[in-house]
C-alpha positions in Angstrom: 5.8 106.1 99.0 4.3 109.4 98.4 1.0 108.2 99.8 3.0 106.8 102.8 4.5 110.3 103.5 0.9 112.1 103.2 0.1 109.8 106.0 2.8 111.2 108.4 2.0 114.8 107.2 2.8 115.2 103.7 6.5 116.4 104.3 7.6 116.0 100.9 11.4 117.1 101.7 11.6 114.5 104.1 10.2 111.9 101.6 13.1 113.1 99.4 15.8 112.7 102.2 14.6 109.1 103.6 14.6 108.3 99.7 18.1 109.1 99.3 19.1 107.6 102.5 17.2 104.5 101.8 18.9 104.1 98.4 22.3 104.6 100.3 21.4 102.0 102.6 20.3 99.7 99.7 23.5 100.4 97.9 25.6 99.6 100.8 23.8 96.7 102.3 20.9 95.2 99.9 23.5 95.1 96.7 26.0 93.3 99.0 26.7 89.8 97.9 27.0 88.5 101.6 24.2 90.4 103.4 24.7 87.8 106.6 28.0 88.9 107.2 27.6 92.8 107.9 29.8 93.7 110.8 28.5 94.1 114.1 31.1 96.9 114.7 29.5 99.1 112.4 26.4 99.4 115.0 28.7 100.2 117.7 29.9 103.3 116.0 26.5 104.7 116.0 24.6 106.8 118.5 21.2 105.3 120.1 19.3 107.7 118.1 21.4 107.0 115.0 21.0 103.2 115.4 17.5 103.4 115.9 17.2 105.2 112.5 19.8 102.8 111.0 17.8 99.7 112.2 14.5 101.6 110.8 16.0 102.3 107.6 17.3 98.9 107.2 13.8 97.5 107.9 12.2 100.0 105.5 15.0 98.7 102.9 13.8 95.2 103.3 10.2 96.3 102.7 10.7 98.3 99.7 12.9 95.7 98.4 10.5 92.7 98.9 7.6 94.9 97.2 9.4 96.5 94.5 8.9 94.5 91.0 12.0 93.5 89.5 12.8 94.1 85.9 15.9 92.5 85.7 15.8 89.0 87.3 13.9 85.8 86.5 12.1 85.4 89.6 9.8 88.2 89.2 8.6 88.0 92.9 12.2 88.3 94.2 13.7 91.6 93.5 16.4 90.7 96.4 17.9 88.8 93.3 17.8 92.0 91.1 19.6 93.9 93.7 22.7 91.6 93.4 23.0 92.4 89.9 25.4 94.9 88.2 23.6 98.2 87.6 25.0 98.0 83.8 24.1 94.4 83.7 21.0 94.8 81.3 21.8 97.4 79.3 25.1 95.4 78.1 23.0 92.5 77.5 20.4 94.5 75.4 23.0 95.9 73.5 24.5 92.8 72.6 21.1 91.2 71.2 20.3 94.3 69.6 23.6 94.1 67.7 22.9 90.7 66.3 20.0 92.2 64.4 19.9 93.0 60.8 17.1 95.7 60.5 17.2 96.0 56.6 15.4 92.8 57.0 11.6 92.4 57.5 10.8 90.0 60.6 7.3 89.0 58.8 9.3 87.9 55.8 12.1 86.1 57.3 12.5 86.5 61.0 15.8 84.4 61.3 17.7 87.0 59.0 16.1 89.7 60.9 17.2 88.3 64.4 20.6 86.8 63.5 21.6 88.7 60.1 24.5 90.4 62.1 25.5 87.6 64.5 29.2 87.3 64.3 31.6 85.3 66.5 35.1 86.7 67.7 38.1 84.9 66.0 39.2 83.2 69.1 35.9 81.4 69.6 36.0 80.4 65.6 39.4 79.1 66.4 38.0 76.8 69.1 35.3 75.4 66.5 32.3 77.8 67.3 29.6 77.9 64.6 26.4 78.7 66.4 25.2 79.8 69.5 25.3 76.7 71.5 29.0 75.9 70.1 29.9 79.5 70.9 29.3 78.5 74.4 31.2 75.6 74.3 34.2 77.4 72.8 33.9 80.3 75.5 34.3 77.5 78.1 37.2 76.0 76.4 38.8 79.4 75.9 38.2 79.8 79.9 39.8 76.5 80.7 42.8 76.7 78.2 43.7 80.1 79.6 43.8 78.8 82.8 45.8 75.7 81.9 48.3 78.0 80.2 48.9 80.1 83.3 46.6 83.2 82.5 44.3 85.0 85.0 42.5 83.2 87.9 45.2 80.4 88.0 46.8 81.6 91.2 43.7 82.2 92.9 42.6 78.4 92.8 46.2 77.1 93.3 46.6 79.3 96.4 43.9 77.2 98.2 44.6 74.5 100.7 42.8 71.8 99.0 44.2 72.1 95.5 44.4 68.5 94.7 41.5 68.7 92.2 43.3 71.6 90.3 46.7 69.5 90.3 44.9 66.5 88.9 43.5 68.2 85.9 46.6 70.0 85.2 48.6 67.0 85.4 46.7 64.9 82.9 46.0 68.1 80.4 49.7 68.8 80.4 50.9 65.2 79.8 48.4 64.7 77.1 49.7 68.1 75.5 53.5 67.3 75.9 52.9 64.0 74.5 51.4 65.3 71.3 53.7 68.4 71.0 57.2 66.9 72.0 58.1 63.9 70.1 61.5 61.9 69.6 61.9 58.3 68.6 63.1 57.1 71.9 60.2 58.7 73.5 57.7 57.1 71.1 59.6 53.6 71.7 58.9 54.2 75.5 55.4 55.1 74.7 54.3 51.9 72.7 56.1 49.8 75.7 53.2 50.7 78.1 50.8 49.1 75.6 52.7 46.3 74.8 53.1 45.3 78.3 49.3 45.5 79.1 48.7 43.1 75.7 51.4 40.6 77.0 50.0 40.4 80.3 46.6 39.4 78.6 48.5 36.4 76.8 51.9 35.9 75.5 50.8 34.6 72.1 50.5 38.0 70.1 51.1 38.0 66.7 53.4 40.9 65.7 54.9 41.0 69.2 56.7 37.6 68.5 59.7 37.7 66.7 58.3 35.5 64.0 55.2 37.7 63.7 53.0 34.4 64.0 51.2 32.8 66.8 53.3 29.8 67.9 50.5 27.9 69.1 47.1 28.7 67.5 45.0 27.0 70.1 46.6 29.3 72.7 45.1 32.5 71.3 41.7 32.8 73.3 40.3 35.7 71.7 36.9 35.6 74.0 39.0 35.6 77.0 41.3 38.5 75.7 37.8 40.5 74.4 36.5 40.5 78.0 39.8 41.8 79.5 40.1 44.5 76.7 36.6 45.6 77.7 37.9 46.2 81.3 40.1 49.0 79.6 37.1 50.4 77.7 37.8 48.4 74.1 35.0 47.0 72.5 36.5 44.1 70.1 34.0 42.0 68.1 31.0 42.7 70.3 29.8 46.0 71.8 29.0 45.4 75.3 27.0 48.0 77.4 25.5 48.5 80.7 22.3 50.4 80.2 18.7 50.3 81.7 16.2 47.4 80.7 13.8 48.9 78.1 11.1 47.0 79.9 11.8 47.8 83.4 13.9 51.1 83.6 14.9 50.7 87.2 17.0 47.7 86.3 20.3 47.7 84.6 21.1 44.8 82.1 23.8 44.2 79.5 23.1 45.0 75.7 25.7 43.1 73.3 25.7 44.7 69.8 27.9 45.1 66.8 30.8 47.4 67.0 30.5 50.8 65.6 33.6 50.2 63.2 34.2 53.9 63.4 37.7 53.6 62.2 36.7 52.1 58.9 34.0 54.8 58.0 35.2 58.2 57.4 32.5 59.6 59.7 30.6 57.5 62.8 27.1 58.3 61.1 28.3 56.7 57.7 26.6 53.3 57.0 29.8 52.1 54.9 33.6 52.9 54.0 34.8 54.7 51.1 38.5 54.9 49.2 39.5 57.9 51.4 38.7 56.2 54.9 40.3 53.1 53.6 43.3 55.0 52.6 43.6 56.7 55.9 42.7 53.6 57.9 45.4 51.4 56.0 47.9 54.1 56.5 47.3 54.4 60.2 47.8 50.6 60.5 50.9 50.5 58.7 52.6 53.2 60.7 51.3 51.4 64.1 53.2 48.1 62.7 56.2 50.2 61.7 56.2 51.4 65.6 56.3 47.6 66.5 59.5 46.9 64.5 57.7 45.5 61.5 59.3 46.3 58.1 57.8 48.7 55.6 56.5 45.9 53.2 55.5 43.5 55.9 53.5 46.5 57.7 51.5 47.1 54.5 50.8 43.7 54.2 49.1 43.2 57.8 47.3 46.6 57.3 45.6 45.0 54.0 44.9 41.8 55.8 43.1 43.7 59.1 41.0 45.8 56.8 39.8 43.1 54.8 38.8 41.0 57.9 37.1 44.1 59.4 35.2 44.7 56.0 33.8 41.3 56.6 32.7 42.2 59.9 30.9 44.8 59.1 29.1 43.3 56.4 27.4 41.3 59.0 25.7 44.4 60.5 22.0 44.8 59.6 21.3 47.9 61.4 18.3 46.0 62.9 16.8 48.4 65.5 14.3 45.9 66.7 16.9 44.1 68.4 16.9 46.3 71.5 13.4 45.6 72.1 14.0 41.7 72.3 13.3 40.0 75.5 16.3 39.9 78.0 17.6 36.5 78.6 19.7 35.0 81.2 23.9 34.5 80.3 23.0 30.9 81.0 20.3 30.7 78.5 22.4 32.7 75.6 25.5 30.3 76.3 23.3 27.4 75.5 21.5 28.9 72.4 25.2 30.0 71.2 27.8 27.4 72.2 30.4 28.7 69.6 31.1 31.5 71.8 31.9 31.2 75.3 30.1 34.0 76.9 30.9 32.8 80.5 34.5 33.2 79.8 33.9 36.8 78.6 31.9 37.9 81.4 34.2 36.2 84.0 37.1 38.4 82.4 35.3 41.5 82.4 34.0 41.2 85.9 37.1 39.6 87.6 37.7 42.6 89.6 34.6 42.0 91.7 32.8 39.7 94.2 29.9 38.1 92.6 27.3 35.7 93.8 27.9 31.8 93.2 25.1 31.7 91.0 25.7 35.1 89.0 25.5 33.7 85.7 21.9 32.9 86.3 20.8 36.4 87.1 23.0 38.6 84.7 20.2 39.6 81.9 21.2 40.2 78.4 19.7 41.7 75.4 21.6 40.6 72.2 21.8 41.1 68.5 21.3 37.4 68.0 21.9 37.5 64.4 25.1 39.4 64.4 26.5 37.3 67.1 25.4 34.0 65.4 27.2 35.4 61.8 30.4 36.5 63.9 30.7 33.1 65.4 31.0 31.6 62.1 33.3 34.1 60.6 35.5 33.8 63.4 35.4 29.8 63.4 36.8 30.2 59.6 39.6 33.0 60.6 42.8 32.1 61.6 44.0 33.0 64.8 47.0 35.3 63.6 44.5 37.4 61.8 42.4 37.7 64.8 45.0 38.7 66.9 46.5 41.3 64.7 43.0 42.8 64.3 42.4 43.0 68.3 45.8 44.3 68.6 45.2 47.2 66.3 41.8 47.9 68.1 43.5 48.2 71.5 46.0 50.6 70.2 43.6 52.9 68.1 41.4 52.9 71.1 44.0 54.9 73.0 44.5 57.0 70.2 48.2 56.0 69.6 49.6 58.4 67.0 46.0 59.2 66.0 46.5 63.3 66.2 50.2 63.3 65.1 49.5 65.6 62.0 47.0 68.1 63.7 47.6 71.6 64.7 48.5 73.0 68.0 45.3 74.4 68.7 43.5 71.2 67.6 45.7 69.4 69.7 45.0 71.6 72.9 41.3 71.0 72.3 41.7 67.2 72.2 43.4 67.3 75.4 40.6 69.4 77.1 38.2 67.0 75.7 39.7 64.0 77.4 40.1 65.8 80.6 36.2 66.8 80.3 35.6 63.0 79.4 37.3 61.2 82.3 37.2 63.9 85.0 33.9 65.9 84.5 33.4 66.6 87.9 36.8 67.9 88.6 36.8 69.9 85.8 33.3 71.4 86.6 34.4 72.3 89.8 37.4 74.0 88.4 35.5 75.9 85.6 32.8 76.9 88.3 35.5 78.4 90.4 37.1 80.3 87.5 33.6 81.4 86.2 31.9 82.5 89.1 34.3 82.4 91.9 32.2 80.4 94.4 31.2 77.0 93.0 29.2 75.8 95.8 27.2 78.9 96.0 26.5 79.1 92.4 25.5 75.7 92.4 23.3 76.1 95.3 21.5 79.4 94.0 21.2 77.9 90.3 19.6 74.6 91.6 17.0 76.5 93.6 16.5 78.8 90.6 16.2 76.1 87.9 14.0 73.8 90.1 11.4 76.8 90.8 11.5 77.4 86.8 10.8 73.6 86.0 8.0 73.5 88.6 6.7 76.4 86.7 6.8 74.7 83.5 5.4 71.4 84.9 2.6 73.2 86.5 1.8 75.0 83.3 2.0 71.8 81.0 -0.5 70.1 83.5 -3.1 73.0 82.6 -2.7 72.4 79.0 -2.7 68.6 79.3 -5.9 68.9 81.4 -7.5 71.3 78.9 -6.3 69.3 75.6 -8.6 68.0 73.2 -6.3 65.2 72.4 -7.7 63.3 75.9 -11.4 64.7 75.5 -12.8 61.1 75.6 -9.8 59.4 77.2 -9.4 60.3 80.6 -7.2 57.2 81.5 -4.5 58.2 79.1 -4.7 61.6 80.6 -4.2 60.6 83.9 -1.2 58.6 82.6 0.5 61.6 81.0 -0.3 63.6 84.0 1.5 61.1 86.2 4.6 60.9 83.7 4.6 64.7 84.1 4.5 64.7 87.7 7.4 62.1 88.0 9.5 63.9 85.4 13.1 65.1 86.9 15.4 67.7 86.4 19.0 66.2 86.9 21.8 68.8 87.5 25.1 67.1 87.5 26.5 66.7 90.9 29.7 68.1 91.3 32.4 67.0 93.9 33.5 70.4 95.6 37.2 70.3 96.1 38.3 69.2 100.0 35.1 67.3 100.6 36.8 63.9 100.4 39.4 62.7 102.9 43.0 62.2 101.4 42.3 58.4 101.6 39.1 58.6 99.7 41.1 60.8 97.1 43.9 58.4 96.9 41.3 55.5 96.5 38.9 57.4 93.9 41.7 59.3 91.9 45.3 58.4 92.5 47.3 61.4 91.7 47.8 61.6 87.8 51.8 61.6 86.8 53.5 63.2 84.2 53.3 60.0 81.9 50.4 60.3 79.5 49.9 56.7 78.7 49.9 55.6 82.5 47.2 58.4 83.0 45.0 57.3 80.0 45.3 53.6 81.0 44.4 54.2 84.8 41.7 56.7 83.7 39.9 53.9 81.3 40.1 51.4 83.8 38.5 53.7 86.5 35.9 54.5 84.2 35.0 51.1 83.2 35.2 50.0 87.0 32.6 52.6 88.0 30.2 51.7 85.2 30.4 48.0 86.1 30.4 48.6 90.0 26.8 49.7 89.7 25.7 46.9 88.0 27.7 44.7 90.2 25.7 46.1 93.2 22.6 45.4 91.9 23.3 41.9 91.0 24.6 41.1 94.4 21.3 42.7 95.8 19.2 40.7 93.5 16.5 42.9 94.5 15.0 45.9 92.6 12.9 47.1 95.4 16.0 47.7 97.5 18.2 49.2 94.7 18.8 52.9 95.2 16.7 54.4 92.5 18.8 57.7 92.9 22.0 56.1 91.6 20.0 54.9 88.4 19.1 58.6 87.9 22.7 59.8 87.7 24.0 56.4 85.7 25.3 56.4 82.2 26.0 59.9 81.7 28.7 62.2 82.9 28.7 65.9 82.0 31.5 68.5 82.0 31.8 72.3 81.1 32.0 71.2 77.5 28.7 69.7 77.3 26.2 72.2 76.4 22.9 70.4 75.2 20.2 69.6 77.6 19.0 65.8 76.9 15.5 64.4 77.7 16.6 60.6 78.5 13.2 58.5 78.0 14.4 55.4 80.2 14.7 57.9 83.2 12.0 60.1 82.6 14.3 63.0 83.3 16.0 66.1 81.7 19.7 66.1 82.2 21.0 69.9 82.2 24.9 70.1 81.9 26.4 72.6 83.9 28.3 74.1 80.7 24.8 75.3 79.7 24.4 77.6 82.5 25.9 80.7 81.1 25.4 83.9 79.1 23.6 84.5 76.8 21.2 82.0 77.7 21.3 81.7 81.4 21.6 84.2 84.4 19.8 85.0 87.1 19.8 88.7 86.5 18.3 88.5 82.7 15.0 89.7 82.2 12.3 87.0 82.1 11.1 87.4 78.9 14.9 86.9 77.7 15.6 83.8 79.9 12.1 82.2 78.7 12.7 82.5 75.3 16.0 80.9 75.3 17.1 78.8 78.3 13.5 78.0 79.5 12.5 77.2 76.0 15.3 74.6 76.3 13.8 73.0 79.2 10.5 73.3 77.7 11.6 71.6 74.3 13.1 68.6 76.3 9.9 68.2 78.5 7.8 68.0 75.0 10.0 65.1 73.9 8.4 63.0 76.7 5.3 63.4 74.8 6.3 63.2 71.1 6.1 60.1 69.0 8.9 58.3 70.7 8.2 59.7 74.2 4.5 58.4 74.3 5.8 55.0 74.2 7.3 55.2 77.8 5.5 55.4 81.1 6.6 57.3 84.2 9.1 55.0 85.1 10.9 55.3 81.9 9.8 51.8 80.7 8.2 50.9 77.3 4.7 50.7 77.9 1.9 51.0 75.0 -0.6 52.6 77.1 -2.2 55.2 75.5 -5.8 54.8 74.4 -6.8 54.7 71.0 -8.8 57.7 70.8 -6.0 59.7 72.3 -3.5 58.2 70.0 -5.8 59.2 66.9 -6.2 62.9 68.2 -2.8 63.2 68.5 -1.8 62.1 65.2 -4.3 64.3 63.6 -3.0 67.5 65.3 0.4 66.4 64.9 -0.1 65.9 61.1 0.3 69.8 60.6 4.0 69.2 61.4 4.2 67.0 58.0 2.9 69.8 55.9 5.1 71.4 52.8 6.8 74.0 55.3 8.8 71.2 56.9 11.4 69.8 54.7 12.4 66.1 56.0 9.3 66.2 57.9 9.1 62.4 58.7 12.8 62.6 60.1 12.4 66.0 61.7 9.0 65.5 63.3 9.9 64.9 66.8 12.3 67.7 66.9 9.8 70.1 65.1 6.9 69.1 67.6 9.4 69.9 70.7 10.3 73.1 69.2 7.1 74.5 68.7 5.3 73.2 71.3 8.2 73.8 73.7 8.2 77.6 73.2 4.4 77.6 73.3 4.9 75.9 76.8 7.7 78.7 77.6 5.4 81.5 76.3 2.4 80.3 78.3 4.3 80.0 81.9 6.1 83.2 81.0 2.9 85.1 80.7 1.4 83.2 83.8 4.2 83.2 86.3 6.5 86.1 85.1 4.0 88.9 84.6 4.6 92.0 86.6 3.5 95.8 86.3 6.7 96.4 84.4 5.6 94.2 81.5 5.9 95.9 78.4 4.8 95.1 74.8 8.0 95.1 73.6 8.9 92.0 75.9 7.1 89.6 73.7 9.3 90.9 71.0 12.2 89.9 73.3 10.9 86.7 74.1 10.8 85.8 70.3 13.8 87.3 69.5 15.5 85.4 72.5 14.4 82.2 70.8 15.6 82.9 67.2 19.1 84.0 68.7 19.4 80.6 70.5 20.0 79.3 67.0 22.0 81.8 65.3 25.0 80.6 63.0 25.6 77.1 61.3 25.4 73.7 63.4 27.5 72.2 60.6 25.4 68.8 60.9 24.7 67.2 57.9 21.2 68.0 56.7 20.2 65.0 54.9 20.1 62.7 58.1 19.7 64.9 60.9 16.7 64.8 63.1 16.8 68.6 63.4 15.9 71.1 60.6 18.7 73.5 60.0 18.4 76.5 62.1 16.8 79.0 60.0 14.1 76.6 59.2 13.4 75.8 62.4 13.1 79.2 63.7 11.0 80.6 60.8 8.7 77.7 61.1 8.1 77.9 64.9 7.4 81.4 65.1 5.0 81.1 62.2 2.9 78.7 64.4 2.4 81.5 66.6 -0.6 84.2 66.5 1.3 86.2 69.2 4.2 86.8 66.8 2.1 88.0 64.1 0.2 90.3 66.5 3.5 91.8 67.9 5.3 92.3 64.7 2.0 93.0 62.9 2.6 90.5 60.0 0.0 90.5 57.4 -2.1 87.1 56.9 -0.6 84.8 54.3 3.1 86.6 54.8 5.9 84.1 55.4 5.7 84.3 59.1 1.9 84.2 59.3 0.8 81.2 57.2 -2.7 80.3 57.3 -2.1 76.9 59.0 -0.5 76.9 62.4 0.4 74.2 64.0 -0.3 73.1 67.8 -1.0 69.6 69.6 -1.3 71.1 73.5 
């Protein structure tokens, strides 16, 4: 501006006047969040000369704004975004990350302790099960929503809107859930279980326990395969876990997978391979209480619990954990039925799909990948087991699926979190809409701005990774594999959940999709489970009726299978979609905000995106092509070179190296991609050497705290190990922190593939 002023005659005092005037205008208009709505009436109050100066100053403001390099926005070329940020925004963020530092630690000896040594969580987040950075974000989202449900700040702003059916639906379900768990009386419990008994009796009248003599009157009338299909319509996986997923051979096609159940109630933890004394004791006590609620005497109830558990132990013994079954050739329902006549699969699918109009030859077109060995063994056991035991087992599985009495002994805080999680699971779009309204005020505006911002970042990552692939020695003598990899990268998508904005649906659509939830929790839970399964099956039936993959809407498949609400705070790379799914719950501080300095944003949030992108090219990802189908298309030379370079991730620095190698590759190569994208796309005249320090600090503080996951069978290294091992692979880190060669953070061997 000094130079411009010299051209006008060098009148410095005029420059100062204009600068103050411009700054004033910038404060009045450039910082306005709604610039398009500047009132025309203001212009009418000015004289012609004043109006001329006014317009000239606004134009000058725009020129200055668009040429000023930002220091507080993730768009280095868009300082308009900077001006929308609070003046004290970055100073508060800087203070927060500096508070986590333990400056008594030497960064070259233990960077994790230096970056996270003073990281602490407030009590209210610890109470909501926060243990590290990501779970703290989840806990903060929980806290915001629970405050709303309890009638705190923000509730009146949403309920005063004309279209408040979304809020009412969520409030009704959450309130009915919490009331059900906190206010208990014997009469209420008897009424509750009657809901489930009526459903069970509508499936068949010949249930054990529900009859007065507690046995089946006519054993041949208990048709377990028909009842299993009916129960699956409510989400209950009995004897066989039946799921709709993309075909491993052709990702654009949905098929059924039939696998063993998880037997999660028999085991103490879902990840356990078998049961122990504690898990059996808890399971037995639970079944005993269920039976007593059904009117069974204490001694008889205990006998039934033992009978059911012994039967389930037999079923668990059939599971071989043979993962190869998911790569078997899909077969039609007709073929499977001919190969295994002991189980009437036609009857199962007829029950499961009874709500849909199917083509006349539907059984010839339904494709299934099955665990044939398990199903064959299951058929033999069921043939040898009396129907009385089978019926009791199915009854228990139905009630436990709806978590009847499962949370009676939990604390009030735990019950609130469980109820909130159910809302997140069943009504993710609605809860996301509510969350965005509470967090950002204008959910539609936030989503629109964020989507533009995120796609810009994602494209920068893809462009940078393309450069890396083109120059990688992995493909030096295998151009065909390079081209396949480039195509996969080009086709990779970033999927941000679509959130239904309140009021966009008509009243008829609202009533059809989501009946207004009542005060009765059990009715709500039953209806929501049915709605969830019906949605899942409707996508499959649409494809089945078209019977033509080329006409199927591939965008539907992109969003099929996973729905995310604000309590989901992890990004995911989906092999079969070749896409990164980014939950809305992750889009908040300290990881994401458009006002963060680029170094902070790229070291944390963008690193997470890059980490997921690299999963498309780790030891699992390289087996899938651009469409998400299994395709062992990499050439031998490229595979060998990839293996040689990735062998570094199996050195002594990495514990459980064989188990964690894919995550270690994604961590280090992902941070490398984020750094090089940052340096190539976000450099500006305001770049400082300390920005590199901020980049690495932001990465480390993404993993402050403890995940609480068992280390022995985790695919991830513990937070401290993953941070220190990753920064040890960067010369940039060693240079900026002046680490001596051979120090812990500056090892001689530095791993890098791309």
